[in-house]
N, CA, C and O atoms as a MOPAC input file, in Angstrom:
PM7 MOZYME 1SCF
protein

 N     56.45400 1   100.65800 1    93.22200 1
 C     56.28600 1   101.24500 1    94.66200 1
 C     57.85600 1   101.67500 1    94.43200 1
 O     58.74500 1   101.35700 1    95.22200 1
 N     58.07500 1   102.45900 1    93.21200 1
 C     59.30100 1   103.10000 1    93.78500 1
 C     59.84400 1   104.14600 1    94.26300 1
 O     61.04800 1   104.14300 1    94.51900 1
 N     58.82200 1   105.57800 1    94.54100 1
 C     59.01800 1   106.02900 1    95.04200 1
 C     58.53500 1   106.46600 1    96.84700 1
 O     58.31000 1   107.52900 1    97.42600 1
 N     58.54600 1   104.76400 1    97.33000 1
 C     58.67100 1   104.59500 1    98.74000 1
 C     59.08400 1   105.11200 1    99.45900 1
 O     58.61800 1   105.84800 1   100.32900 1
 N     60.97800 1   104.50600 1    98.96700 1
 C     61.87200 1   104.89800 1   100.63200 1
 C     61.89500 1   106.41900 1   100.04300 1
 O     61.93100 1   107.15900 1   101.02600 1
 N     61.88500 1   107.39400 1    98.53100 1
 C     62.26000 1   108.59000 1    98.58300 1
 C     61.06500 1   109.78100 1    99.68400 1
 O     61.13200 1   110.90100 1   100.19000 1
 N     59.94300 1   108.49800 1    99.57100 1
 C     58.78000 1   109.51000 1   100.56500 1
 C     59.17400 1   109.36500 1   102.21800 1
 O     59.00300 1   110.18200 1   103.12300 1
 N     59.90000 1   107.70600 1   102.25400 1
 C     60.13800 1   107.77400 1   103.99000 1
 C     61.08900 1   108.21100 1   104.31100 1
 O     61.19900 1   108.67200 1   105.44700 1
 N     62.28900 1   108.22200 1   103.27600 1
 C     63.68500 1   109.25500 1   103.63800 1
 C     62.69600 1   110.72300 1   103.30700 1
 O     63.59700 1   111.55800 1   103.24200 1
 N     61.99700 1   111.13700 1   103.17800 1
 C     61.86100 1   112.55700 1   102.92200 1
 C     61.27700 1   112.78700 1   103.45900 1
 O     60.88800 1   113.93500 1   103.24400 1
 N     60.23900 1   111.70800 1   105.27400 1
 C     59.89800 1   112.23500 1   106.68600 1
 C     60.55100 1   112.04400 1   107.31500 1
 O     60.54200 1   112.82300 1   108.26900 1
 N     61.65500 1   110.89700 1   107.35500 1
 C     63.06500 1   110.69500 1   108.17200 1
 C     63.23000 1   112.12600 1   108.51600 1
 O     62.77100 1   112.60100 1   109.55400 1
 N     64.19800 1   113.12800 1   107.22300 1
 C     65.04500 1   114.35400 1   107.29500 1
 C     63.59700 1   115.44000 1   107.75600 1
 O     63.82100 1   116.59000 1   108.13400 1
 N     62.40400 1   114.99400 1   107.67800 1
 C     61.39300 1   116.56900 1   108.08500 1
 C     61.23300 1   115.83900 1   109.35300 1
 O     61.67200 1   116.69900 1   110.11600 1
 N     60.87800 1   114.76100 1   110.17100 1
 C     60.80400 1   114.86500 1   111.38900 1
 C     62.42500 1   114.61200 1   112.78700 1
 O     62.46800 1   114.43500 1   114.00400 1
 N     64.04200 1   114.80800 1   111.07700 1
 C     64.77400 1   115.13100 1   112.02300 1
 C     64.82100 1   116.65700 1   112.73000 1
 O     65.27100 1   117.15600 1   113.76100 1
 N     64.02400 1   117.11900 1   111.45500 1
 C     64.86900 1   119.22700 1   111.15000 1
 C     64.09000 1   119.34700 1   112.07500 1
 O     64.77200 1   119.80100 1   112.99300 1
 N     62.59900 1   119.16500 1   112.57400 1
 C     62.19100 1   119.12500 1   113.47600 1
 C     62.47400 1   119.16500 1   114.98200 1
 O     62.36100 1   120.02300 1   115.85700 1
 N     62.98700 1   117.57800 1   114.91900 1
 C     63.96100 1   117.47700 1   116.83400 1
 C     65.39700 1   118.53600 1   115.75300 1
 O     66.29200 1   117.79400 1   115.34800 1
 N     65.47900 1   119.27600 1   115.56100 1
 C     66.62900 1   119.88500 1   115.87400 1
 C     65.74800 1   121.39700 1   116.01400 1
 O     66.00800 1   122.15100 1   116.95200 1
 N     64.96400 1   121.65700 1   115.25400 1
 C     64.30200 1   123.59100 1   115.65400 1
 C     63.55300 1   123.00400 1   117.03900 1
 O     63.62400 1   124.01000 1   117.74500 1
 N     62.72000 1   121.75000 1   118.05000 1
 C     62.65100 1   122.53600 1   118.41900 1
 C     63.02400 1   121.28200 1   120.30900 1
 O     62.37100 1   120.92000 1   121.28800 1
 N     64.34400 1   121.13300 1   119.80700 1
 C     65.16200 1   120.82000 1   121.00800 1
 C     66.86600 1   121.75400 1   121.31400 1
 O     67.61600 1   122.07600 1   122.23500 1
 N     66.67400 1   121.88700 1   119.18000 1
 C     68.33400 1   122.20600 1   119.76700 1
 C     69.22300 1   121.26200 1   119.08000 1
 O     70.16700 1   121.35500 1   118.29500 1
 N     68.53300 1   120.25600 1   119.70600 1
 C     70.13400 1   119.10200 1   119.15100 1
 C     69.15900 1   117.74000 1   118.12200 1
 O     67.93400 1   117.66900 1   118.22200 1
 N     69.66400 1   117.13700 1   117.54500 1
 C     68.80000 1   115.53800 1   117.43700 1
 C     69.13800 1   114.56700 1   117.64100 1
 O     68.84800 1   113.69900 1   116.81700 1
 N     69.89700 1   114.20800 1   118.79700 1
 C     70.26900 1   113.35000 1   119.79900 1
 C     69.25000 1   111.95600 1   119.87100 1
 O     69.21500 1   110.74400 1   119.65600 1
 N     68.70700 1   112.76000 1   120.19700 1
 C     67.64100 1   112.31400 1   120.38700 1
 C     66.61900 1   111.12800 1   119.68500 1
 O     65.61600 1   110.51700 1   120.05300 1
 N     67.76000 1   111.18200 1   118.04700 1
 C     67.35000 1   110.20300 1   117.15600 1
 C     68.46000 1   109.10400 1   117.24700 1
 O     68.54400 1   108.09000 1   116.55300 1
 N     69.30400 1   109.52200 1   118.25900 1
 C     70.98600 1   108.54700 1   117.11600 1
 C     70.39100 1   106.71600 1   116.70100 1
 O     70.71300 1   105.92800 1   115.81200 1
 N     69.23400 1   106.63100 1   118.07100 1
 C     68.96000 1   105.15600 1   117.99500 1
 C     68.43200 1   104.60300 1   116.15300 1
 O     68.50900 1   103.48700 1   115.63900 1
 N     67.89600 1   105.97300 1   115.55000 1
 C     67.25600 1   106.39200 1   114.23500 1
 C     68.37000 1   106.15700 1   113.44800 1
 O     68.13800 1   105.32500 1   112.57200 1
 N     69.31800 1   106.52600 1   113.44900 1
 C     70.13400 1   107.03200 1   112.77700 1
 C     71.25200 1   105.91600 1   112.40300 1
 O     71.50500 1   105.00100 1   113.18600 1
 N     72.14700 1   106.10900 1   110.68000 1
 C     72.24200 1   104.86700 1   110.41700 1
 C     74.06100 1   105.10500 1   110.44500 1
 O     74.47500 1   105.88800 1   109.59000 1
 N     75.06600 1   104.49700 1   111.33700 1
 C     76.74700 1   104.69200 1   111.25200 1
 C     76.90600 1   104.86900 1   110.46800 1
 O     76.65100 1   104.20600 1   109.46200 1
 N     77.58500 1   106.20900 1   110.61100 1
 C     78.75900 1   107.13600 1   110.10600 1
 C     79.15300 1   106.24900 1   108.76400 1
 O     78.89500 1   106.49700 1   107.58600 1
 N     79.97200 1   104.96400 1   109.42900 1
 C     80.86600 1   103.65700 1   108.76300 1
 C     80.11600 1   103.09000 1   107.67000 1
 O     80.39100 1   102.94400 1   106.47900 1
 N     78.89100 1   102.74600 1   108.50700 1
 C     78.20700 1   102.15600 1   108.14100 1
 C     77.47400 1   103.00200 1   106.59800 1
 O     77.51800 1   102.66800 1   105.41500 1
 N     77.08700 1   103.72400 1   107.01700 1
 C     76.61300 1   105.18700 1   105.39200 1
 C     77.28100 1   105.22200 1   104.19600 1
 O     76.76000 1   105.28100 1   103.08200 1
 N     78.72600 1   105.17500 1   104.51900 1
 C     80.33200 1   106.03800 1   103.87800 1
 C     79.60400 1   103.75100 1   103.04200 1
 O     79.63600 1   103.86300 1   101.81600 1
 N     79.26200 1   102.66900 1   103.31100 1
 C     79.46100 1   101.77500 1   102.76300 1
 C     78.88700 1   101.11200 1   102.28000 1
 O     79.50900 1   100.14000 1   101.85000 1
 N     77.35100 1   101.14000 1   102.00400 1
 C     76.46600 1   101.98500 1   101.34500 1
 C     75.91200 1   102.82700 1   100.42400 1
 O     74.81200 1   103.05800 1    99.92300 1
 N     77.22200 1   103.26900 1   100.35900 1
 C     77.27500 1   104.51500 1    99.12100 1
 C     78.56500 1   104.45800 1    98.34700 1
 O     78.97500 1   105.26400 1    97.51200 1
 N     79.26800 1   103.06900 1    98.89700 1
 C     80.86700 1   102.96200 1    98.16200 1
 C     81.64900 1   103.63700 1    98.01200 1
 O     82.20800 1   103.59500 1    96.91600 1
 N     82.17700 1   104.75900 1    99.17000 1
 C     82.95900 1   105.57600 1    98.99500 1
 C     83.97500 1   104.69400 1    98.99600 1
 O     84.51800 1   104.51200 1    97.90600 1
 N     84.56400 1   103.82000 1   100.35600 1
 C     85.78100 1   103.17500 1    99.66600 1
 C     86.32900 1   102.53900 1    98.80600 1
 O     87.55200 1   102.46900 1    98.67800 1
 N     85.72800 1   102.13700 1    98.29000 1
 C     86.13500 1   102.02500 1    96.15100 1
 C     86.13400 1   102.93700 1    95.51400 1
 O     86.31800 1   102.92600 1    94.29700 1
 N     85.82800 1   104.38100 1    96.51700 1
 C     86.53100 1   105.27800 1    96.00900 1
 C     87.20300 1   105.78500 1    95.96700 1
 O     87.83200 1   106.11100 1    94.96000 1
 N     87.44300 1   106.19800 1    97.46900 1
 C     88.96900 1   106.72100 1    97.85300 1
 C     89.57200 1   105.79000 1    97.52000 1
 O     90.76600 1   105.90600 1    97.79900 1
 N     89.25700 1   104.67900 1    96.93000 1
 C     90.65900 1   103.18800 1    95.86300 1
 C     90.79700 1   103.48300 1    94.89600 1
 O     91.88500 1   103.11900 1    94.45100 1
 N     89.67400 1   104.50100 1    93.64800 1
 C     90.17200 1   103.96400 1    92.69500 1
 C     90.80400 1   105.72000 1    93.03800 1
 O     91.72900 1   106.30600 1    92.47600 1
 N     90.42200 1   105.92300 1    93.50900 1
 C     90.69700 1   108.53000 1    93.82400 1
 C     92.85500 1   107.81800 1    94.18400 1
 O     93.80000 1   108.50100 1    93.79200 1
 N     92.98200 1   106.96800 1    94.65300 1
 C     94.90900 1   106.25200 1    94.92300 1
 C     95.18200 1   105.82300 1    93.97000 1
 O     96.39600 1   105.62000 1    93.95900 1
 N     94.61900 1   105.47900 1    92.89100 1
 C     95.39900 1   104.83700 1    92.11800 1
 C     95.79300 1   106.28700 1    90.74000 1
 O     96.53500 1   105.92700 1    89.82600 1
 N     95.26100 1   107.81300 1    90.70400 1
 C     95.57600 1   108.40600 1    90.76700 1
 C     96.48600 1   109.24200 1    91.71300 1
 O     96.67500 1   110.41900 1    91.40500 1
 N     96.72800 1   109.03500 1    92.18000 1
 C     96.77100 1   110.01600 1    93.09800 1
 C     99.73700 1   110.22200 1    92.90900 1
 O    100.34400 1   111.04000 1    93.60100 1

């Protein structure tokens, strides 16, 4: 099932864009969204910032 997550994500993006087009806002999708901080943790952003800090 290597493509399953990609297909689910694509459908969610399509839904979000349709919501924005139809309603002018994505406020109705807030409960379906991952928190920004949680997303940053998921992609390893804190580690990137730490790495960057060593070279400033």
